[in-house]
C-alpha positions in Angstrom: 250.5 108.4 -152.9 252.0 106.1 -150.2 249.7 104.1 -148.1 249.9 104.4 -144.3 251.5 100.9 -144.2 254.2 102.1 -146.6 254.8 105.2 -144.5 255.2 103.0 -141.4 257.7 100.7 -143.3 259.7 103.7 -144.4 259.8 105.3 -141.0 260.6 102.0 -139.4 263.6 101.6 -141.7 264.8 105.1 -141.1 264.6 104.7 -137.3 266.0 101.1 -137.3 262.9 100.3 -135.3 261.2 97.0 -134.4 257.5 96.8 -134.1 256.1 94.3 -131.5 252.4 93.6 -131.3 250.2 91.5 -128.9 247.9 88.8 -130.3 244.9 90.9 -129.2 245.6 94.0 -131.2 243.8 95.0 -134.4 244.5 92.8 -137.5 246.1 95.6 -139.4 248.5 96.3 -136.5 249.5 92.6 -136.3 250.1 92.7 -140.1 252.7 95.5 -139.9 254.5 94.1 -136.9 257.8 92.4 -137.0 256.7 90.0 -134.3 253.4 89.2 -132.7 253.0 87.1 -129.6 251.7 86.7 -126.0 253.2 88.4 -123.0 256.0 85.8 -122.4 257.0 85.8 -126.1 257.0 89.6 -126.4 259.0 89.9 -123.1 261.7 87.5 -124.6 261.7 89.4 -127.9 262.0 92.8 -126.2 265.0 91.5 -124.2 266.7 90.0 -127.3 266.0 92.5 -130.1 268.6 95.2 -129.2 266.8 97.7 -131.5 267.4 101.4 -131.0 263.7 102.0 -131.2 260.9 99.5 -130.1 257.3 100.3 -131.0 255.2 98.3 -128.6 251.6 97.7 -129.7 249.8 96.4 -126.7 248.6 97.8 -123.3 250.7 100.0 -121.1 252.2 97.5 -118.8 253.6 95.5 -121.7 255.4 98.6 -123.1 256.8 99.2 -119.7 258.1 95.6 -119.6 259.8 96.2 -122.9 261.5 99.3 -121.4 262.6 97.4 -118.3 264.2 94.6 -120.5 265.7 97.0 -123.1 266.5 100.2 -121.0 268.9 101.5 -123.7 266.2 101.5 -126.4 263.7 104.2 -127.0 260.4 102.4 -126.4 257.3 103.9 -127.9 253.8 103.1 -126.8 251.6 104.4 -129.7 248.5 105.2 -127.6 249.1 105.9 -123.9 245.4 105.5 -123.3 245.7 101.8 -123.9 245.8 100.5 -120.3 244.9 97.4 -118.4 242.2 97.5 -115.7 243.5 94.4 -114.1 247.1 95.8 -113.8 245.6 98.8 -112.0 243.9 96.5 -109.4 247.3 95.9 -107.6 248.9 99.2 -106.7 252.5 99.2 -105.6 251.5 100.8 -102.3 249.0 98.0 -101.5 251.5 95.3 -102.6 254.3 96.7 -100.4 252.0 97.0 -97.5 251.0 93.3 -97.8 254.6 92.3 -98.2 255.6 94.2 -95.0 252.8 92.6 -93.1 253.6 89.1 -94.4 257.4 88.9 -94.6 257.4 85.1 -95.0 255.1 85.2 -98.1 256.6 85.1 -101.6 254.9 87.6 -103.8 254.3 86.2 -107.3 253.1 88.8 -109.8 251.4 88.0 -113.1 253.1 90.1 -115.8 249.8 92.0 -116.1 251.0 94.5 -113.5 252.6 98.0 -113.7 256.3 98.5 -113.6 256.0 100.0 -110.2 254.2 97.0 -108.8 256.7 94.6 -110.4 259.4 96.4 -108.5 257.8 95.4 -105.2 257.4 91.6 -105.9 259.7 88.6 -105.9 258.9 86.7 -109.1 256.9 87.5 -112.2 255.0 85.0 -114.4 252.8 84.9 -117.5 249.7 82.8 -118.2 252.0 80.6 -120.3 254.5 79.8 -117.5 252.6 80.5 -114.3 252.1 76.8 -113.5 255.8 76.1 -114.1 256.9 79.0 -111.9 254.6 78.0 -109.0 255.5 74.3 -109.3 259.2 75.1 -109.0 258.6 76.5 -105.4 258.6 74.4 -102.2 255.1 73.3 -101.4 255.4 74.7 -97.9 256.4 78.2 -99.2 253.6 80.7 -98.5 252.6 82.5 -101.8 250.5 85.5 -102.6 249.5 85.4 -106.3 248.5 88.7 -107.8 246.6 90.3 -109.3 244.4 87.7 -111.1 242.4 85.6 -108.7 241.0 83.5 -111.6 244.4 82.5 -113.0 245.5 81.9 -109.5 242.5 79.7 -108.7 243.1 77.6 -111.9 246.7 77.1 -110.8 245.6 76.0 -107.3 243.3 73.4 -109.0 246.0 72.2 -111.5 248.8 71.9 -108.9 246.7 71.1 -105.8 248.6 73.5 -103.7 247.4 76.4 -101.5 248.1 80.1 -102.4 246.7 83.4 -101.3 244.9 85.2 -104.1 244.7 89.0 -104.7 241.2 90.3 -105.5 241.9 91.2 -109.1 240.6 89.9 -112.5 240.6 90.5 -116.2 237.2 92.1 -117.0 237.1 90.5 -120.5 237.7 86.9 -119.3 236.0 87.2 -115.9 232.7 88.2 -117.7 232.6 85.2 -119.9 229.8 83.1 -118.3 229.7 79.3 -118.4 226.5 79.5 -120.5 228.3 80.9 -123.6 230.6 77.9 -123.6 227.6 75.6 -123.5 226.0 77.6 -126.3 229.1 77.4 -128.4 229.3 73.6 -127.9 225.7 73.3 -129.1 226.3 75.5 -132.1 229.6 73.8 -133.1 229.4 70.2 -131.7 232.5 69.0 -133.5 234.8 71.9 -132.4 237.4 71.9 -129.6 236.8 74.6 -127.1 239.9 76.5 -126.0 239.8 79.2 -123.3 242.3 81.4 -121.6 243.3 80.6 -118.0 242.2 84.1 -116.9 238.6 82.7 -117.3 236.8 81.6 -114.1 237.3 78.1 -112.9 233.7 77.3 -113.9 234.4 78.3 -117.5 237.8 76.4 -117.6 236.1 73.3 -116.3 233.8 73.3 -119.4 236.7 73.7 -121.9 238.9 71.1 -123.7 242.0 73.2 -123.0 242.9 76.3 -121.0 245.9 77.9 -122.6 247.8 81.2 -123.0 247.4 82.8 -126.4 250.8 81.5 -127.4 249.8 78.1 -126.1 246.6 78.2 -128.1 248.5 79.0 -131.3 250.9 76.1 -130.8 248.1 73.7 -129.9 246.0 74.5 -132.9 249.0 73.9 -135.3 249.6 70.5 -133.8 246.0 69.4 -133.2 244.3 67.1 -135.8 241.0 68.9 -135.1 239.9 71.3 -137.8 237.4 73.4 -135.9 237.9 75.4 -132.7 235.8 77.6 -130.4 238.1 80.4 -129.1 237.4 81.6 -125.6 239.6 84.6 -125.4 239.9 88.1 -126.8 238.7 87.7 -130.5 241.7 89.6 -132.0 243.8 86.4 -131.9 241.5 84.7 -134.4 243.2 86.8 -137.1 246.6 85.1 -136.5 245.0 81.7 -136.0 243.4 81.9 -139.4 246.6 83.1 -141.1 248.6 80.3 -139.6 245.9 77.6 -140.3 244.0 78.6 -143.4 242.2 75.2 -143.7 240.9 75.3 -140.2 237.8 77.0 -138.9 237.5 79.3 -135.8 234.4 80.5 -134.0 234.5 83.3 -131.4 232.2 83.2 -128.4 229.0 85.2 -128.7 229.0 88.0 -127.8 232.7 88.4 -128.9 235.1 89.0 -126.1 236.7 92.4 -127.0 239.4 94.3 -125.1 238.7 97.9 -125.9 242.2 99.0 -124.7 244.0 96.5 -127.0 242.0 98.0 -129.9 242.9 101.6 -129.2 246.2 101.5 -131.1 245.7 102.4 -134.8 248.0 102.5 -137.8 247.9 106.3 -137.5 249.2 106.0 -133.9 252.1 103.8 -135.0 253.0 106.1 -137.9 252.8 109.3 -135.8 254.9 107.9 -132.9 257.6 106.7 -135.3 257.6 110.0 -137.1 257.9 112.1 -134.0 259.4 109.6 -131.5 256.4 110.5 -129.3 254.8 108.7 -126.5 258.1 107.4 -125.1 258.0 105.1 -122.1 259.9 106.7 -119.3 260.8 104.8 -116.1 263.2 105.7 -113.4 266.5 103.9 -113.1 265.3 102.6 -109.7 262.1 101.1 -111.1 263.9 99.5 -114.0 266.5 98.0 -111.7 264.0 96.6 -109.1 261.3 95.5 -111.6 263.9 93.7 -113.8 264.8 91.3 -110.9 261.5 89.4 -110.8 261.2 89.4 -114.6 264.8 87.9 -115.0 263.8 85.2 -112.5 260.8 84.4 -114.7 262.8 84.3 -117.9 265.4 82.1 -116.3 262.7 79.6 -115.6 
């Protein structure tokens, strides 16, 4: 009897599908994916792959981004209940209202936003390129950074430039207190501490590096260090260990877990491939308007 992984591979071949998975998804989801990565890497892959069917294993806004970048593909989001609380903290109506009231302010949206909200902003960015995007702007340009106030605050500190910040945050990273970083250092005194820039500035100040998930993976490969404390969603440790089998990785305690990223199961992937179910549907207008700020990001 075929395993569920074998069923997925057979269905994938029959559909000529590509499976993309975020670094925070379940280990077994990462293992059946054609490509795993962070938001920036997955955005690029979605734009390049040209597959007739894209199965996007990540939260809803990521699957929407894949549809925006590959509008002629059928994009399947295996579990529609896999959402992002931070993305929901910046509604398109609120963003348009702010833009109307501040016409001289550039709206820079973290990619962790809905497609409708992206359609209302000027430029998108990810945690991997946010500093570069902001640094490319004139220093006297007024900027509203949304929705993540912590990522925005860390950019302000790194670049020493003012920005207005939306009152949004990632519940997973926001709720990592400085004390757990101190506890991890005490437990693993020889390890380097890596955190995500969605963490609060107080947590970032205690870390050795603040990096996107893609940035963490690259850094670990190149670092001579052999032990690392990982201050982000613990799903990424699966890929870190596969890529660096001789190095040791320690999650923070308690483990930071994104419940939404874990909602997608192998059964979900199999069933959506079998039935072409849970297709991401966006209007032509949303695709057109949301693609503009994403294209500006990718061009940078």
